C-alpha positions as CSV (number, residue, x, y, z in Angstrom):
1,M,-46.8,87.9,184.6
2,N,-43.6,87.5,182.6
3,K,-45.4,88.2,179.3
4,L,-46.9,91.6,181.0
5,L,-43.6,92.5,182.4
6,M,-42.2,92.0,178.7
7,A,-44.5,93.7,177.2
8,L,-44.2,96.8,179.6
9,T,-40.9,96.9,179.0
10,V,-41.3,96.8,175.4
11,G,-43.7,99.9,175.6
12,V,-41.4,101.8,177.8
13,F,-38.5,101.2,175.0
14,A,-40.8,102.2,172.2
15,L,-41.9,105.5,173.9
16,G,-38.4,106.4,175.0
17,S,-37.1,106.1,171.5
18,I,-40.1,108.1,170.4
19,A,-39.2,110.9,172.7
20,A,-35.5,110.7,171.5
21,F,-36.9,111.1,167.8
22,A,-38.9,113.9,168.7
23,D,-35.9,115.7,170.9
24,D,-33.8,115.7,167.8
25,K,-32.5,118.8,166.6
26,T,-33.2,119.1,162.5
27,P,-30.5,121.1,160.3
28,A,-31.6,124.6,159.1
29,A,-33.3,124.5,155.8
30,P,-31.4,124.4,152.4
31,V,-32.4,127.9,151.7
32,D,-30.8,129.2,155.0
33,Q,-27.7,127.2,154.2
34,A,-27.7,128.9,150.9
35,K,-28.2,132.5,152.3
36,L,-25.4,131.7,154.9
37,K,-23.0,130.5,152.3
38,A,-23.7,134.0,150.5
39,D,-23.0,135.8,153.4
40,R,-19.8,133.9,154.0
41,D,-18.3,134.2,150.6
42,A,-19.2,137.9,150.6
43,A,-17.6,138.5,153.7
44,K,-14.1,136.4,152.7
45,A,-14.5,138.7,149.3
46,A,-14.5,141.8,151.5
47,A,-11.6,140.5,153.6
48,A,-9.6,139.7,150.5
49,K,-9.9,143.2,149.2
50,M,-9.0,144.8,152.6
51,T,-5.0,146.4,152.6
52,P,-3.1,144.8,155.2
53,E,-3.3,148.1,157.6
54,E,-7.3,147.8,157.3
55,K,-6.9,144.0,158.3
56,A,-4.6,144.9,161.4
57,A,-7.2,147.4,162.4
58,A,-10.1,145.1,162.0
59,K,-8.2,142.4,163.8
60,K,-7.5,145.0,166.7
61,A,-11.1,146.0,167.2
62,K,-12.5,142.2,167.1
63,R,-9.9,141.5,169.7
64,A,-10.8,144.7,172.0
65,A,-14.6,143.8,171.6
66,R,-13.6,140.4,172.9
67,Q,-11.6,141.2,175.7
68,K,-14.3,143.7,177.0
69,E,-16.8,140.9,176.4
70,E,-14.8,138.6,178.5
71,A,-13.9,141.4,181.1
72,Q,-17.8,141.8,181.6
73,I,-18.3,138.0,181.9
74,E,-15.8,137.7,184.5
75,K,-17.1,140.9,186.3
76,T,-21.0,140.0,186.4
77,G,-21.1,136.4,185.1
78,N,-22.9,135.5,181.8
79,I,-25.9,137.6,182.1
80,P,-28.9,135.7,180.0
81,S,-30.9,138.1,177.4
82,G,-33.8,137.8,175.0
83,P,-35.7,134.2,175.5
84,Q,-32.9,133.4,177.8
85,K,-34.0,135.6,180.3
86,A,-37.6,135.4,180.1
87,E,-37.0,131.7,180.6
88,A,-35.2,132.3,183.5
89,I,-37.6,134.7,185.1
90,K,-40.2,132.2,184.3
91,Q,-38.5,129.4,186.1
92,S,-37.6,131.6,189.1
93,T,-41.4,132.4,189.2
94,D,-42.5,129.0,188.8
95,A,-40.0,127.6,191.6
96,T,-41.5,130.2,194.2
97,K,-44.9,130.0,193.7
98,N,-45.7,127.0,195.7
99,D,-43.2,128.5,198.6
100,P,-45.1,128.7,201.9
101,K,-46.0,132.5,202.6
102,A,-44.4,134.0,205.8
103,L,-46.3,133.9,209.0
104,P,-45.8,137.2,210.6
105,T,-47.4,136.4,214.0
106,K,-48.3,133.6,216.2
107,Q,-51.7,133.4,216.0
108,D,-51.4,133.2,212.3
109,K,-49.1,130.2,212.6
110,Q,-51.4,128.5,215.0
111,K,-54.2,128.8,212.6
112,A,-52.3,127.3,210.0
113,L,-51.1,124.5,211.8
114,K,-54.8,123.8,212.8
115,E,-55.8,124.0,209.3
116,Q,-53.1,121.8,208.2
117,E,-54.2,119.1,211.0
118,K,-57.8,119.4,209.5
119,K,-56.7,118.6,206.2
120,S,-54.4,115.6,206.8
121,S,-57.4,114.0,209.3
122,G,-59.7,114.6,206.9
123,Q,-58.3,112.2,204.5
């Protein structure tokens, strides 16, 4: 009995570690890293060529955009978009699929109750 329990415990830990490795996020491919670095370097070069007035205007525009976004989040909450929105809709529908339907009349309620009793006594 102890050997069986020990084998079961070892199996659980082995499967748990496999699941942890499968869920591990891998870094982006080197090609993506090179492209991102090139984009970052180009942005730095463009920022270096800007005059102080242009830098101040860009900073002001960025600050205004951030404040507008923050105000929207405070006002309505963080609204999901794209895949997040689709996933939220799917979760909502999955959660409500198995909800019992509302029975409008007393006869429908009695009928549903009798069917439920038949199912429970038939097992």
